[in-house]
KOLFIBA-514642 format. One record per residue: residue number from 1; z, y, x of N, C-alpha, C in turn. Coordinates in nm, 2 decimals, padded with zeros to 4 digits. Layout:
% residues N
NUM  Z  Y  X  Z  Y  X  Z  Y  X
...
//
This chain:
% residues 207
1  09.69  -00.50  -06.18  09.62  -00.39  -06.26  09.49  -00.36  -06.22
2  09.41  -00.31  -06.31  09.27  -00.30  -06.27  09.21  -00.16  -06.32
3  09.10  -00.13  -06.26  09.05  00.00  -06.31  08.89  -00.03  -06.32
4  08.83  00.08  -06.41  08.69  00.09  -06.43  08.65  00.23  -06.39
5  08.56  00.24  -06.30  08.52  00.38  -06.26  08.38  00.40  -06.32
6  08.36  00.53  -06.36  08.23  00.57  -06.41  08.19  00.68  -06.34
7  08.08  00.68  -06.26  08.03  00.79  -06.17  07.90  00.84  -06.23
8  07.91  00.98  -06.24  07.79  01.05  -06.31  07.75  01.15  -06.22
9  07.61  01.17  -06.19  07.56  01.28  -06.13  07.53  01.39  -06.23
10  07.63  01.49  -06.25  07.63  01.58  -06.36  07.55  01.72  -06.33
11  07.54  01.79  -06.42  07.48  01.93  -06.39  07.60  02.01  -06.38
12  07.61  02.06  -06.25  07.74  02.14  -06.23  07.78  02.25  -06.33
13  07.69  02.30  -06.40  07.72  02.39  -06.52  07.77  02.32  -06.63
14  07.76  02.20  -06.64  07.81  02.13  -06.75  07.94  02.06  -06.73
15  08.01  02.05  -06.62  08.13  01.98  -06.58  08.24  02.04  -06.67
16  08.26  02.16  -06.71  08.37  02.21  -06.80  08.35  02.15  -06.92
17  08.23  02.13  -06.98  08.21  02.08  -07.10  08.25  01.93  -07.10
18  08.21  01.86  -06.99  08.23  01.72  -06.99  08.39  01.71  -06.97
19  08.45  01.78  -06.91  08.60  01.76  -06.88  08.68  01.78  -07.02
20  08.62  01.88  -07.10  08.68  01.92  -07.24  08.66  01.80  -07.32
21  08.54  01.74  -07.32  08.52  01.62  -07.40  08.61  01.51  -07.36
22  08.61  01.48  -07.23  08.72  01.38  -07.19  08.87  01.40  -07.24
23  08.91  01.51  -07.24  09.04  01.54  -07.28  09.05  01.52  -07.42
24  08.96  01.57  -07.50  08.97  01.58  -07.65  08.94  01.45  -07.72
25  08.83  01.38  -07.66  08.78  01.26  -07.73  08.79  01.14  -07.66
26  08.78  01.12  -07.54  08.78  01.01  -07.46  08.94  00.96  -07.45
27  09.02  01.05  -07.40  09.16  01.03  -07.38  09.23  00.96  -07.50
28  09.22  01.03  -07.62  09.27  00.98  -07.74  09.23  00.83  -07.80
29  09.08  00.80  -07.76  09.05  00.68  -07.78  09.09  00.55  -07.69
30  09.11  00.61  -07.55  09.19  00.52  -07.46  09.32  00.50  -07.49
31  09.40  00.59  -07.54  09.54  00.58  -07.56  09.56  00.48  -07.68
32  09.46  00.47  -07.76  09.48  00.38  -07.87  09.45  00.21  -07.83
33  09.37  00.22  -07.71  09.32  00.09  -07.67  09.44  00.00  -07.60
34  09.46  -00.12  -07.65  09.56  -00.21  -07.59  09.54  -00.23  -07.45
35  09.65  -00.21  -07.38  09.64  -00.24  -07.22  09.60  -00.14  -07.13
36  09.56  -00.02  -07.20  09.53  00.11  -07.12  09.64  00.17  -07.06
37  09.65  00.20  -06.93  09.74  00.28  -06.89  09.71  00.40  -06.81
38  09.61  00.46  -06.87  09.58  00.60  -06.82  09.43  00.64  -06.77
39  09.40  00.76  -06.75  09.28  00.80  -06.72  09.29  00.93  -06.63
40  09.17  00.92  -06.53  09.17  01.05  -06.45  09.02  01.08  -06.43
41  09.01  01.19  -06.37  08.87  01.24  -06.35  08.86  01.33  -06.23
42  08.78  01.29  -06.13  08.74  01.37  -06.02  08.61  01.43  -06.03
43  08.61  01.56  -05.98  08.49  01.65  -05.99  08.44  01.72  -05.87
44  08.32  01.72  -05.84  08.28  01.80  -05.71  08.17  01.90  -05.78
45  08.21  02.02  -05.79  08.13  02.13  -05.86  08.01  02.18  -05.77
46  08.02  02.14  -05.63  07.90  02.17  -05.57  07.78  02.07  -05.57
47  07.83  01.94  -05.55  07.72  01.83  -05.57  07.69  01.78  -05.71
48  07.79  01.81  -05.80  07.78  01.76  -05.95  07.83  01.62  -05.96
49  07.88  01.55  -05.86  07.93  01.41  -05.86  08.07  01.43  -05.94
50  08.08  01.33  -06.04  08.19  01.34  -06.11  08.23  01.18  -06.15
51  08.37  01.15  -06.12  08.41  01.01  -06.15  08.53  01.00  -06.24
52  08.51  00.94  -06.35  08.62  00.91  -06.43  08.66  00.76  -06.41
53  08.80  00.74  -06.42  08.84  00.62  -06.41  08.95  00.59  -06.51
54  08.94  00.48  -06.56  09.05  00.42  -06.66  09.12  00.30  -06.59
55  09.25  00.30  -06.61  09.33  00.20  -06.56  09.38  00.09  -06.67
56  09.41  -00.02  -06.63  09.43  -00.14  -06.73  09.54  -00.21  -06.68
57  09.63  -00.26  -06.77  09.73  -00.36  -06.73  09.68  -00.50  -06.67
58  09.57  -00.54  -06.73  09.51  -00.67  -06.69  09.36  -00.66  -06.69
59  09.30  -00.76  -06.61  09.15  -00.76  -06.61  09.09  -00.79  -06.76
60  09.17  -00.87  -06.83  09.14  -00.92  -06.98  09.14  -00.78  -07.06
61  09.23  -00.71  -07.05  09.23  -00.58  -07.15  09.12  -00.50  -07.10
62  09.09  -00.50  -06.99  08.97  -00.40  -06.94  08.84  -00.46  -06.98
63  08.82  -00.58  -06.98  08.70  -00.65  -07.04  08.69  -00.64  -07.19
64  08.80  -00.66  -07.26  08.80  -00.67  -07.39  08.76  -00.53  -07.46
65  08.77  -00.43  -07.39  08.74  -00.29  -07.45  08.60  -00.24  -07.40
66  08.52  -00.33  -07.32  08.39  -00.28  -07.26  08.30  -00.23  -07.38
67  08.29  -00.32  -07.49  08.20  -00.26  -07.59  08.26  -00.13  -07.66
68  08.38  -00.13  -07.69  08.43  -00.03  -07.76  08.41  00.11  -07.68
69  08.44  00.10  -07.55  08.43  00.22  -07.46  08.28  00.27  -07.44
70  08.19  00.18  -07.44  08.05  00.21  -07.41  07.99  00.35  -07.48
71  08.02  00.36  -07.61  07.95  00.46  -07.68  08.02  00.60  -07.64
72  08.15  00.59  -07.60  08.22  00.72  -07.56  08.18  00.75  -07.42
73  08.15  00.65  -07.34  08.11  00.67  -07.21  07.97  00.74  -07.21
74  07.89  00.68  -07.30  07.75  00.75  -07.30  07.76  00.90  -07.34
75  07.84  00.93  -07.44  07.87  01.05  -07.47  07.91  01.15  -07.36
76  08.00  01.09  -07.29  08.05  01.17  -07.17  07.94  01.20  -07.07
77  07.85  01.11  -07.06  07.73  01.13  -06.96  07.66  01.24  -07.02
78  07.63  01.24  -07.15  07.55  01.35  -07.20  07.62  01.49  -07.19
79  07.75  01.50  -07.22  07.81  01.61  -07.21  07.81  01.68  -07.07
80  07.81  01.59  -06.96  07.81  01.63  -06.83  07.66  01.66  -06.79
81  07.57  01.65  -06.87  07.44  01.67  -06.83  07.37  01.58  -06.74
82  07.43  01.44  -06.74  07.39  01.35  -06.66  07.28  01.27  -06.73
83  07.21  01.17  -06.65  07.11  01.08  -06.72  07.17  00.94  -06.74
84  07.25  00.91  -06.64  07.30  00.77  -06.65  07.42  00.76  -06.58
85  07.50  00.64  -06.56  07.63  00.62  -06.50  07.62  00.50  -06.42
86  07.70  00.51  -06.31  07.73  00.40  -06.23  07.88  00.34  -06.26
87  07.88  00.22  -06.32  08.01  00.17  -06.37  08.04  00.05  -06.27
88  08.17  00.06  -06.23  08.22  -00.05  -06.13  08.38  -00.09  -06.17
89  08.41  -00.20  -06.15  08.53  -00.25  -06.19  08.61  -00.27  -06.05
90  08.75  -00.26  -06.06  08.82  -00.26  -05.94  08.95  -00.34  -05.97
91  09.01  -00.39  -05.87  09.16  -00.43  -05.86  09.24  -00.31  -05.81
92  09.35  -00.27  -05.87  09.43  -00.15  -05.80  09.52  -00.23  -05.70
93  09.48  -00.18  -05.58  09.56  -00.26  -05.47  09.68  -00.17  -05.42
94  09.67  -00.05  -05.42  09.78  00.04  -05.38  09.79  00.15  -05.47
95  09.91  00.20  -05.49  09.95  00.32  -05.57  10.08  00.37  -05.52
96  10.08  00.49  -05.47  10.21  00.54  -05.41  10.21  00.69  -05.43
97  10.32  00.75  -05.50  10.34  00.89  -05.52  10.46  00.95  -05.47
98  10.43  01.05  -05.40  10.55  01.13  -05.34  10.59  01.23  -05.45
99  10.50  01.28  -05.53  10.55  01.35  -05.65  10.41  01.38  -05.74
100  10.41  01.40  -05.86  10.28  01.40  -05.96  10.20  01.52  -05.90
101  10.07  01.49  -05.92  09.97  01.60  -05.89  09.97  01.71  -06.00
102  09.98  01.84  -05.98  09.97  01.95  -06.09  09.85  02.00  -06.10
103  09.84  02.10  -06.17  09.72  02.18  -06.18  09.66  02.25  -06.04
104  09.53  02.23  -06.02  09.47  02.26  -05.91  09.47  02.18  -05.80
105  09.52  02.03  -05.84  09.51  01.94  -05.73  09.37  01.91  -05.68
106  09.35  01.86  -05.56  09.24  01.80  -05.51  09.26  01.68  -05.42
107  09.14  01.61  -05.39  09.16  01.49  -05.34  09.05  01.46  -05.23
108  09.07  01.38  -05.14  09.00  01.33  -05.04  08.97  01.17  -05.09
109  08.84  01.14  -05.10  08.80  01.02  -05.15  08.72  00.95  -05.04
110  08.74  00.81  -05.01  08.67  00.76  -04.89  08.62  00.62  -04.95
111  08.51  00.59  -04.94  08.45  00.46  -04.99  08.41  00.37  -04.85
112  08.45  00.24  -04.85  08.43  00.16  -04.73  08.39  00.03  -04.78
113  08.35  -00.05  -04.68  08.31  -00.19  -04.69  08.38  -00.26  -04.59
114  08.40  -00.40  -04.62  08.48  -00.49  -04.53  08.45  -00.62  -04.58
115  08.45  -00.71  -04.47  08.43  -00.87  -04.51  08.52  -00.90  -04.65
116  08.48  -00.95  -04.73  08.58  -00.99  -04.85  08.69  -01.06  -04.80
117  08.69  -01.15  -04.71  08.80  -01.24  -04.68  08.91  -01.16  -04.60
118  08.86  -01.03  -04.56  08.97  -00.94  -04.49  09.04  -00.85  -04.58
119  09.01  -00.84  -04.71  09.07  -00.74  -04.81  09.23  -00.76  -04.81
120  09.27  -00.88  -04.81  09.43  -00.90  -04.83  09.50  -00.83  -04.69
121  09.44  -00.86  -04.58  09.49  -00.80  -04.45  09.48  -00.64  -04.46
122  09.37  -00.59  -04.51  09.34  -00.46  -04.51  09.45  -00.38  -04.59
123  09.49  -00.44  -04.72  09.58  -00.40  -04.81  09.72  -00.39  -04.73
124  09.75  -00.49  -04.68  09.88  -00.50  -04.62  09.90  -00.40  -04.50
125  09.79  -00.38  -04.42  09.77  -00.27  -04.31  09.79  -00.14  -04.38
126  09.70  -00.11  -04.49  09.72  00.02  -04.54  09.84  00.07  -04.59
127  09.92  -00.04  -04.65  10.06  00.00  -04.70  10.16  00.04  -04.57
128  10.14  -00.05  -04.46  10.23  -00.06  -04.37  10.20  00.05  -04.26
129  10.08  00.08  -04.22  10.04  00.16  -04.11  09.98  00.30  -04.16
130  09.89  00.30  -04.25  09.83  00.41  -04.29  09.90  00.51  -04.38
131  09.94  00.44  -04.48  10.01  00.52  -04.60  10.13  00.62  -04.56
132  10.21  00.56  -04.48  10.33  00.64  -04.41  10.27  00.77  -04.33
133  10.15  00.76  -04.26  10.10  00.86  -04.19  10.03  00.97  -04.29
134  09.98  00.92  -04.39  09.91  01.01  -04.49  10.02  01.08  -04.55
135  10.15  01.02  -04.58  10.24  01.10  -04.67  10.30  01.20  -04.58
136  10.28  01.21  -04.45  10.32  01.32  -04.38  10.24  01.44  -04.38
137  10.11  01.43  -04.42  10.02  01.54  -04.42  10.08  01.65  -04.52
138  10.05  01.76  -04.48  10.09  01.89  -04.56  10.01  01.88  -04.70
139  10.11  01.91  -04.81  10.05  01.90  -04.94  10.03  01.77  -05.00
140  10.06  01.66  -04.94  10.04  01.53  -05.00  10.11  01.52  -05.12
141  10.05  01.45  -05.22  10.09  01.41  -05.35  10.10  01.27  -05.38
142  10.00  01.20  -05.35  09.97  01.07  -05.37  09.87  01.00  -05.31
143  09.87  00.86  -05.32  09.74  00.79  -05.26  09.74  00.66  -05.34
144  09.61  00.62  -05.35  09.57  00.50  -05.42  09.44  00.43  -05.35
145  09.46  00.30  -05.37  09.32  00.23  -05.31  09.29  00.12  -05.41
146  09.16  00.12  -05.44  09.08  00.03  -05.53  09.02  -00.06  -05.44
147  09.01  -00.19  -05.50  08.93  -00.31  -05.41  08.86  -00.37  -05.51
148  08.73  -00.41  -05.44  08.64  -00.52  -05.50  08.64  -00.64  -05.42
149  08.73  -00.73  -05.44  08.75  -00.84  -05.35  08.62  -00.92  -05.33
150  08.54  -00.92  -05.44  08.43  -01.02  -05.43  08.33  -00.97  -05.34
151  08.31  -00.83  -05.34  08.20  -00.78  -05.26  08.24  -00.71  -05.15
152  08.37  -00.69  -05.12  08.43  -00.63  -05.01  08.42  -00.47  -05.01
153  08.41  -00.42  -05.12  08.42  -00.28  -05.14  08.57  -00.21  -05.16
154  08.58  -00.09  -05.12  08.72  -00.04  -05.13  08.68  00.12  -05.15
155  08.78  00.18  -05.23  08.78  00.32  -05.24  08.92  00.37  -05.25
156  08.96  00.47  -05.16  09.08  00.53  -05.14  09.08  00.66  -05.19
157  09.19  00.71  -05.27  09.21  00.86  -05.31  09.33  00.91  -05.26
158  09.32  01.00  -05.17  09.44  01.08  -05.13  09.44  01.22  -05.20
159  09.55  01.23  -05.29  09.57  01.36  -05.37  09.66  01.46  -05.30
160  09.61  01.59  -05.29  09.69  01.69  -05.24  09.72  01.80  -05.35
161  09.82  01.89  -05.31  09.87  01.98  -05.41  09.74  02.09  -05.44
162  09.66  02.12  -05.36  09.54  02.22  -05.39  09.44  02.19  -05.29
163  09.32  02.27  -05.31  09.21  02.25  -05.23  09.23  02.30  -05.09
164  09.32  02.40  -05.07  09.35  02.45  -04.94  09.43  02.33  -04.85
165  09.51  02.26  -04.91  09.57  02.15  -04.83  09.46  02.05  -04.80
166  09.36  02.02  -04.87  09.27  01.92  -04.85  09.18  01.98  -04.74
167  09.15  02.12  -04.73  09.07  02.17  -04.60  09.16  02.17  -04.49
168  09.30  02.19  -04.50  09.38  02.20  -04.37  09.39  02.06  -04.31
169  09.40  01.96  -04.40  09.42  01.83  -04.34  09.28  01.76  -04.31
170  09.17  01.81  -04.34  09.04  01.74  -04.32  09.02  01.67  -04.19
171  09.04  01.74  -04.06  09.01  01.67  -03.95  09.12  01.57  -03.93
172  09.24  01.60  -03.94  09.34  01.50  -03.90  09.33  01.36  -04.00
173  09.29  01.39  -04.13  09.28  01.27  -04.22  09.16  01.20  -04.17
174  09.06  01.26  -04.15  08.92  01.20  -04.11  08.96  01.11  -03.98
175  09.05  01.16  -03.87  09.07  01.09  -03.76  09.15  00.97  -03.80
176  09.25  00.99  -03.89  09.33  00.86  -03.93  09.24  00.76  -04.00
177  09.16  00.81  -04.09  09.07  00.72  -04.16  08.99  00.62  -04.07
178  08.92  00.70  -03.97  08.82  00.64  -03.88  08.90  00.54  -03.79
179  09.03  00.59  -03.74  09.10  00.49  -03.67  09.13  00.36  -03.73
180  09.18  00.38  -03.85  09.22  00.26  -03.94  09.10  00.16  -03.96
181  08.98  00.24  -04.00  08.87  00.14  -04.04  08.82  00.08  -03.92
182  08.82  00.14  -03.79  08.79  00.07  -03.67  08.89  -00.05  -03.63
183  09.01  -00.03  -03.66  09.11  -00.11  -03.63  09.09  -00.25  -03.71
184  09.05  -00.23  -03.85  09.05  -00.33  -03.94  08.91  -00.39  -03.96
185  08.81  -00.34  -03.88  08.67  -00.39  -03.89  08.60  -00.34  -04.03
186  08.64  -00.24  -04.08  08.59  -00.18  -04.19  08.48  -00.06  -04.16
187  08.39  -00.05  -04.27  08.30  00.06  -04.22  08.31  00.17  -04.32
188  08.32  00.28  -04.29  08.33  00.40  -04.41  08.19  00.43  -04.45
189  08.16  00.44  -04.57  08.02  00.46  -04.61  08.00  00.60  -04.67
190  08.12  00.65  -04.72  08.10  00.79  -04.78  08.24  00.85  -04.78
191  08.25  00.99  -04.79  08.38  01.05  -04.79  08.34  01.19  -04.88
192  08.42  01.21  -04.97  08.41  01.32  -05.05  08.55  01.41  -05.07
193  08.52  01.53  -05.10  08.64  01.62  -05.14  08.61  01.66  -05.28
194  08.71  01.64  -05.36  08.68  01.66  -05.50  08.81  01.71  -05.56
195  08.80  01.79  -05.68  08.90  01.84  -05.76  08.95  01.73  -05.85
196  09.10  01.73  -05.88  09.14  01.63  -05.98  09.15  01.71  -06.10
197  09.05  01.69  -06.19  09.02  01.78  -06.31  09.12  01.71  -06.41
198  09.13  01.58  -06.43  09.23  01.53  -06.52  09.31  01.43  -06.45
199  09.44  01.44  -06.47  09.53  01.34  -06.42  09.62  01.29  -06.53
200  09.58  01.17  -06.58  09.66  01.11  -06.69  09.69  00.97  -06.67
201  09.71  00.94  -06.56  09.74  00.79  -06.52  09.88  00.75  -06.53
202  09.92  00.63  -06.58  10.05  00.60  -06.59  10.08  00.46  -06.51
203  09.99  00.45  -06.42  10.00  00.34  -06.32  10.11  00.33  -06.24
204  10.21  00.23  -06.26  10.33  00.22  -06.18  10.30  00.20  -06.02
205  10.39  00.23  -05.93  10.38  00.22  -05.80  10.37  00.06  -05.76
206  10.29  00.04  -05.64  10.29  -00.11  -05.62  10.37  -00.13  -05.50
207  10.44  -00.02  -05.44  10.52  -00.04  -05.31  10.66  -00.05  -05.36
//
């Protein structure tokens, strides 16, 4: 399974408009696209950073829709009050849900770098060592990890029931991430706390 992420530096005051456009216009377009298995959107109303992600059954299906999706993506950027978008493609390495995220859910997002040839070991260790510990955190809903094997990029998203749970687990989760990254020889390059504004993913579990 694969994913395409679109990151926009939005006008915080335009985020609601962008979320509405995503639900009413982008989602129906994607649901009609062959091989699409869902859409999500993370938002940070303080910084304005917004990340929309589409999931696909195969890499071929993701690439086949690139031209079709581009105009819709450009409209989304405009509705968010942004000027451009950073688009990346990923392999979905890990998906695990304790239960679905509901209204008011929030997430801790971690971007990291690792030597490309170490990505398989990283995914194995994530499933075996880190994922069970994250699942024990209060308010935990789900976790996913996306990887770019060629460039050694990773992004993990840990979803919680609400923003309070994110704040409550901030220090413990940070410690777990840092210990894991050090053990695996990975470098954490960014961490964000974001609201899960749209959760419409049908990606099956990988474990």
